[in-house]
C-alpha positions as CSV (number, residue, x, y, z in Angstrom):
1,M,-30.6,-5.5,22.5
2,K,-31.0,-1.8,21.7
3,Q,-33.9,-0.7,19.5
4,E,-31.5,0.5,16.8
5,D,-30.1,-3.0,16.6
6,K,-33.4,-4.6,15.6
7,R,-33.7,-2.8,12.3
8,S,-33.8,-5.2,9.4
9,D,-33.3,-2.7,6.6
10,S,-29.7,-1.9,7.5
11,A,-26.4,-3.6,8.3
12,Y,-23.1,-2.6,9.9
13,Y,-20.2,-1.4,7.8
14,V,-17.0,-2.0,9.8
15,Y,-13.8,0.2,9.2
16,C,-11.3,-1.0,11.7
17,V,-10.6,-2.6,15.1
18,G,-8.5,-1.2,17.9
19,E,-8.1,-1.3,21.7
20,S,-11.1,0.0,23.5
21,A,-9.1,2.2,25.9
22,M,-7.4,3.9,22.9
23,L,-10.5,4.4,20.8
24,E,-12.8,5.6,23.6
25,P,-11.4,9.2,23.6
26,L,-12.1,9.5,19.9
27,R,-15.9,9.2,20.3
28,E,-16.4,12.9,20.5
29,R,-14.0,13.8,17.7
30,D,-15.1,15.2,14.4
31,F,-14.7,12.2,12.0
32,P,-14.6,12.4,8.2
33,P,-18.0,11.4,6.7
34,P,-18.9,7.7,6.9
35,I,-19.2,5.6,3.8
36,E,-22.9,6.6,3.5
37,P,-23.4,9.9,5.2
38,E,-26.9,10.4,3.8
39,S,-28.1,7.2,5.4
40,D,-26.7,7.6,8.8
41,P,-24.0,10.2,9.7
42,K,-23.2,8.6,13.1
43,F,-20.4,6.3,13.9
44,L,-20.9,3.3,16.2
45,F,-18.3,1.9,18.6
46,V,-19.0,-1.7,19.1
47,N,-17.2,-3.2,22.1
48,G,-16.1,-6.7,23.0
49,A,-13.2,-8.4,24.7
50,G,-11.3,-5.2,25.3
51,L,-11.5,-4.3,21.6
52,T,-13.7,-1.9,19.7
53,A,-14.8,-2.0,16.1
54,V,-15.6,1.3,14.5
55,A,-18.7,1.0,12.3
56,S,-21.6,2.8,10.7
57,R,-25.0,1.8,9.5
58,V,-25.6,1.2,5.8
59,P,-28.8,0.2,3.9
60,L,-29.2,-3.4,3.0
61,A,-30.8,-2.3,-0.3
62,V,-27.3,-1.2,-1.3
63,Y,-25.0,-3.2,0.8
64,G,-26.7,-6.6,0.8
65,E,-24.6,-9.3,-0.8
66,D,-26.2,-9.3,-4.2
67,A,-26.8,-5.6,-4.3
68,L,-23.2,-4.8,-3.3
69,R,-21.8,-7.1,-5.9
70,A,-23.8,-5.2,-8.6
71,R,-22.7,-1.8,-7.2
72,L,-19.1,-2.8,-7.3
73,E,-19.3,-3.1,-11.1
74,D,-19.7,0.7,-11.1
75,A,-16.1,2.1,-10.9
76,T,-17.2,5.6,-10.0
77,W,-19.5,4.5,-7.2
78,T,-16.8,2.1,-5.8
79,A,-14.0,4.7,-6.0
80,V,-16.0,7.3,-4.0
81,R,-16.9,4.9,-1.3
82,A,-13.4,3.4,-1.1
83,M,-12.1,6.9,-0.6
84,R,-14.5,7.5,2.2
85,H,-13.5,4.2,3.8
86,E,-9.9,5.1,3.5
87,R,-10.3,8.6,5.0
88,V,-12.0,7.2,8.1
89,V,-9.4,4.6,8.7
90,E,-6.6,7.1,8.1
91,F,-8.1,9.5,10.6
92,I,-8.3,6.8,13.3
93,A,-4.9,5.3,12.5
94,R,-3.2,8.7,13.0
95,E,-4.4,8.6,16.6
96,T,-3.8,5.0,17.6
97,S,-2.8,1.6,16.2
98,V,-5.7,-0.2,14.5
99,V,-6.3,-3.2,12.4
100,P,-7.8,-1.8,9.2
101,L,-10.5,-4.0,7.6
102,R,-10.9,-4.5,3.9
103,F,-13.3,-2.3,2.0
104,G,-16.7,-3.9,2.0
105,T,-16.7,-5.6,5.4
106,I,-20.3,-5.9,6.3
107,Y,-22.0,-7.5,9.4
108,L,-25.8,-8.0,9.5
109,E,-26.0,-7.8,13.3
110,R,-24.2,-5.9,16.1
111,S,-23.9,-9.2,17.9
112,N,-22.0,-10.7,15.0
113,I,-19.3,-8.0,15.4
114,E,-19.1,-8.6,19.1
115,E,-18.6,-12.3,18.4
116,M,-15.9,-11.6,15.9
117,L,-14.1,-9.4,18.5
118,D,-14.3,-12.2,21.0
119,D,-13.3,-15.0,18.6
120,K,-10.4,-13.1,17.1
121,R,-9.2,-11.4,20.3
122,E,-5.8,-12.9,20.5
123,E,-5.0,-12.5,16.8
124,L,-6.2,-8.9,16.7
125,L,-4.3,-7.9,19.8
126,S,-1.2,-9.5,18.3
127,I,-1.6,-7.4,15.2
128,I,-2.2,-4.2,17.1
129,E,0.9,-4.8,19.2
130,R,3.0,-5.4,16.0
131,L,1.6,-2.1,14.5
132,R,2.1,0.0,17.7
133,D,3.9,3.2,17.0
134,R,4.5,2.1,13.4
135,E,3.1,3.3,10.0
136,E,3.0,1.9,6.5
137,W,4.9,3.8,3.9
138,G,4.9,3.1,0.2
139,V,7.8,3.4,-2.2
140,N,7.1,3.4,-5.9
141,L,10.0,3.0,-8.4
142,Y,9.6,4.5,-11.9
143,C,12.0,4.4,-14.8
144,D,12.4,6.2,-18.0
145,R,13.2,3.2,-20.2
146,A,14.8,5.2,-22.9
147,R,17.3,6.7,-20.4
148,V,17.9,3.3,-18.9
149,L,18.7,1.9,-22.4
150,D,21.0,4.8,-23.0
151,A,22.8,4.3,-19.7
152,I,22.9,0.5,-19.7
153,V,26.2,0.1,-21.7
154,S,28.0,1.8,-18.9
155,L,25.9,0.2,-16.1
156,S,26.2,-3.4,-17.3
157,P,29.5,-5.2,-16.6
158,R,28.9,-7.5,-19.5
159,L,28.2,-4.6,-21.9
160,R,31.2,-2.7,-20.6
161,E,33.4,-5.6,-21.2
162,L,32.1,-6.1,-24.7
163,T,32.5,-2.4,-25.5
164,D,36.1,-2.5,-24.3
165,E,36.8,-5.6,-26.5
166,A,35.1,-3.9,-29.5
167,E,37.5,-0.9,-29.1
168,R,40.5,-3.2,-29.4
169,A,39.1,-5.4,-32.1
170,T,39.6,-5.2,-35.9
171,P,37.0,-3.2,-37.8
172,G,35.1,-6.3,-38.9
173,Q,35.1,-7.8,-35.4
174,A,34.2,-4.5,-33.8
175,Y,31.1,-4.2,-36.1
176,L,29.8,-7.6,-35.1
177,M,30.5,-7.0,-31.5
178,R,28.6,-3.7,-31.6
179,K,25.6,-5.5,-33.2
180,K,25.7,-8.0,-30.3
181,I,25.9,-5.1,-27.8
182,E,22.8,-3.5,-29.4
183,A,20.9,-6.8,-29.3
184,M,21.8,-7.3,-25.6
185,R,20.8,-3.8,-24.4
186,A,17.1,-4.6,-23.7
187,D,17.9,-7.8,-21.7
188,E,20.5,-6.0,-19.7
189,A,18.2,-3.1,-19.1
190,R,15.6,-5.5,-17.6
191,T,18.3,-7.1,-15.5
192,E,19.4,-3.6,-14.2
193,I,15.8,-2.7,-13.4
194,K,15.5,-5.9,-11.3
195,R,18.8,-5.2,-9.6
196,V,17.9,-1.6,-8.7
197,S,14.5,-2.6,-7.3
198,G,16.1,-5.4,-5.3
199,E,18.7,-3.0,-3.9
200,I,16.1,-0.5,-2.8
201,E,14.0,-3.2,-1.1
202,E,17.0,-4.6,0.7
203,R,18.4,-1.3,2.0
204,L,15.0,0.1,3.1
205,S,14.1,-3.2,4.7
206,R,17.0,-2.6,7.1
207,L,15.3,0.4,8.5
208,S,11.8,-1.1,8.7
209,D,10.0,-3.9,10.6
210,G,8.5,-5.5,7.5
211,A,8.5,-5.2,3.7
212,V,6.0,-6.3,1.1
213,R,6.4,-6.2,-2.7
214,L,3.1,-5.3,-4.3
215,R,1.7,-6.2,-7.6
216,V,2.5,-3.9,-10.6
217,L,-0.2,-3.9,-13.3
218,K,1.0,-4.6,-16.8
219,D,1.9,-1.3,-18.6
220,E,1.3,0.7,-15.4
221,A,2.8,4.1,-16.2
222,S,2.7,7.6,-14.7
223,E,4.0,11.1,-15.4
224,H,7.3,9.8,-13.8
225,G,7.7,6.9,-16.3
226,D,6.9,3.2,-16.2
227,T,6.1,1.8,-12.8
228,V,8.6,-1.0,-12.3
229,A,8.2,-1.8,-8.5
230,K,5.8,-1.0,-5.7
231,L,6.9,-1.6,-2.2
232,A,5.3,-1.3,1.2
233,F,7.3,-0.9,4.5
234,L,6.2,-1.0,8.1
235,V,8.2,1.8,9.7
236,A,8.5,2.7,13.3
237,R,7.7,6.4,13.8
238,A,11.0,6.9,15.7
239,R,13.0,5.6,12.7
240,F,11.1,7.4,9.9
241,E,13.6,10.2,9.4
242,D,16.4,7.6,8.9
243,F,14.1,5.7,6.5
244,R,13.3,8.9,4.5
245,A,17.0,9.9,4.4
246,E,17.9,6.5,3.0
247,A,15.1,6.7,0.4
248,E,16.4,10.1,-0.7
249,R,20.0,8.7,-1.0
250,L,18.7,5.9,-3.2
251,A,16.8,8.3,-5.3
252,D,19.9,10.4,-5.9
253,E,22.1,7.4,-6.6
254,H,19.9,6.1,-9.4
255,A,18.5,9.3,-10.8
256,G,21.2,9.6,-13.5
257,A,20.2,6.3,-15.0
258,G,16.6,7.3,-15.4
259,F,15.1,6.0,-12.1
260,R,12.8,7.9,-9.8
261,L,11.6,7.0,-6.3
262,E,8.3,8.2,-4.8
263,L,7.6,8.0,-1.1
264,T,3.9,7.8,-0.2
265,G,2.1,7.7,3.2
266,P,1.7,7.3,5.9
267,W,-1.1,4.7,5.3
268,P,-3.1,2.4,7.5
269,A,-1.1,-0.8,7.6
270,Y,-3.3,-2.9,5.3
271,N,-0.3,-4.8,3.9
272,F,0.9,-5.9,7.4
273,T,-2.4,-7.1,8.9
């Protein structure tokens, strides 16, 4: 074992795993800063079973199990290091297909990483093959609920039918029917939001190799309105222009009713590993 591997005051922080032949040329590239550049600015390439894990050393005083758990309660500390982790993985993923590891993946010994690469070899190679020449793209769907409510009478078949009936009814009946329409608007708006998000997922899935619906936090809002759906798609690079064109068509089709689509990426394929 190398002298550097015997240090007991540090551990290995692992960012991602890829094929050794593809990662080897990156050794001399200028990487973004590691998660703890002050501790050790060098990246380590740990080889095993034809695979390589990209790692850097971190102090156990900070990244030991109990110490890390306490640090993660500090939102600012966590956000800074999660961003560093993400930049490293994004940099490598732009060059070759890799399996991105979750933020906070720590190994105490280099030999533990080598064992992981050997034990998980077939699974990791299968994931890498699935991701080859593909990228993860996100689609966020926002809505202006006030505009959706305004538009829902014309969008909802049920409300359109009731509106037509109210126009033909006697004044007393029309009054009651309009009260019913008003009471139904919120429920129909929720139905329309669900329908639109489902349509977007279905149409974009046709142009991708995988789709995942992500969790939306309660009352999650942005400058574009309320977030009503967050989707991730695994898209072949060769099909991305078709995927983007379809996303733009969907955005145009639903803009009048108060919906907005945001395409984000490309990202390391966390949601497909």
